N, C-alpha and C positions, 0 to 999 in steps of 0.2 A: 276576683273583687280585684277594682282597680287601686292603684297608690293612690294615698292623700294626694292631694296637692297642697305642696311646701309652701311656707309665706315667706317672703324675702326676707325678713328675720332670721329663719333657720336654713336657706339655704347661705344667708352670708357666714352664718355663725360657724357651720358644717364647713363651709372652706376655711374659715380663718385658723380651726382647727386643723385641719386636713394640711395647709401652707405651715403652719407653727410644725409639725412631726415631720413632713415633708423636709423641711430644713432642715433638720436634727439629721435624718434618713442620707441626705446627700450628701452635708456634708461628711459623716461615716463612711460611707458603702457604696463615694462617687456614683456618674451618671448611670452609668452602665450595671451597677450593681444594686441600682434601685429599681424595687418593683413596686407594683400597686398591690399585689396581694400582700406584699411585709406593709404598703402604709394602709391597707383595710385590717388588718392582724393589729396594726398600732391602736387604734380607730374604735376596734372593738365591733368591726361591722361590716357589712357581706363583703366578698371580694368583686365586686359589679359597684356597689356602691357609689366607690369614688368616681366612676365614668358618668353618674346622675349629676354628679356637679361638676364634672369637666371633661365632656364631651371630649374634647382633644388629646383627651390620656396622660402620659407621659409627658410628652413634650410640654403641652398646655400645664400640667404641674409645675415642670422644672421653670417654665416663663413667672408664674404666677410669685413662685419663691425667691426668685431672681428679681423681681421685680419688688417685692417687700424687701427683701434684704436693701435694695438702694433707695429704700422709701424710710428707713430705720438708720441707715448711714445718712441720709440727709436732715433728719432732725435730730440727730448727734449732735454732727458737728453744729446744728443750729443752736440748740439749746446751751452747748458749753460756748457762742460766739454771742449769745443775744447779751449778757449784762457788760461789754466788752465794748469801750469807744475807742480807743484811741487805735489808729488803721495799724501803726506797725505792731501793736500789743493781737491785734487781731491776728494778724500772719500767723504768730509765735502760739496763740491757740490754738488756731487751725490746724497746725502742724503739729500739736500734742492731743486733739481730739482726737483726727485722723488712728494718731497710733495708738490711743486710745483704745477704738474702736474696737480697732483689728484685735487687739489683745482680749478685751472684755466682751466678744460675739463675733471668737473665730468663727462660727461657723455661717453667718452670714456674709463675713470677709472674706471664707474659703471661696463661698459657692459664686459672689459676683466679681471675684477679681481671679479665681485662679480656675474653672471650670470654659469648657468649651462655650461659646455666644450661641445663643438659640436665634436662630434667621430673624435679622431687626423687620422684615417684611410679614414674615408671617408670625411676628409676636412682638408687635408697635408697644405693649403695654411696659416693656423690657426696657427698649430704649426711650422712652419717655420719663421713665425712674430715671434710671441713668442719668438721662442728660438733664433731671432737676436734682440730682445729686452735685455733679459737674458743676453746675453753675452755683453753690456754695461756695465750693472754692475759687470760682473766677472771679464770681462779684468782691467776695474779699480782695483779694488783688486789684482787683479795675479801682476799689474805691480808693487804696493804698496810691495805686500811683494819680488817682484824680483828686488827692490830698497832698500829692507833690513828695511822699514821703517816698515812691520806690517810684525807678526811671527805668523805661522800658515798653517795648512791645506787650498789651497785656498779656494776650494769648500765648506768648513766650513764653513769660513770668508764669503762668497760671501751668502748664507744661512743665514748664521747670522744676516749680516747685513740690507739684503732684509727682513727677520722679523720682526725686529727691526724698521724698515722705514718704511713699509707698516704698523706694527702697530699701529703707530701713526696718522699715513695719516688716515687710516678707524677710529680710536676712536674721530678723528675729524672732518671729514665728519658727523660722527652718533651723534656728539656734547654732546662726554663724557667728553673731557677737561673741564670742567667746576670748578675747585677747586681755586686756587693762582699759574698758571701755564700757560701762554701761548703756543698751539701747537708748535710754534714754540721754545721756551726754552726746553721743553721737548725733542725737535726733537735734537737740536742741546748738550743739556748735556745728551743724547742717543747714538751720534755719539760720542763724547767725549769719555764717558767710553767704548764706544768698542774700540774704535782705542785705550788707553788706556792698556785695558785688553791685548789687541795683540800685546804691541807695542813690539820691543826689552830689554827696560826696566821693564816692565810689566809681563814680561815670566821669568824673573830672578828667 
């Protein structure tokens, strides 16, 4: 007897649930430790069912998980930035939101930043989602430069800010900030230092 034809809604619902569970499993077990059998067991379905929704198997699921992680990251940043108008305050809020995402959503953060990147040509969805998340940070810096609150090349400033925030976040998750400062205090100092160094007064 042939299997019933799945509706688009049913397909999307299963894929969404599979991505949610797979995100946790990839973060816990790493790429090599992850298996579709384990995923199927967690989803309480046949071990062949995931292939019906992800014909590319493990690599396709991983790509979809990474893309979803980037989407969540971008939405998280945008939600925290939405009520803020002042360009420099937006830079500070961006830094704190980035850090907070790393703490509150460690599985997604670990997968999008600490695991090997899939082939961008094989899985363009990951690159598209990653670029969209990056654009949130870039646009905050671009707006600050346009407003005259920061001075410098937008791409240089955006990459510098990214590296600084990410460094504090990853050090904190690795439990390396253990001296006489909290990670939040280090983050605030780093952000203020970068702002001062690239303010109109600081560049004179």
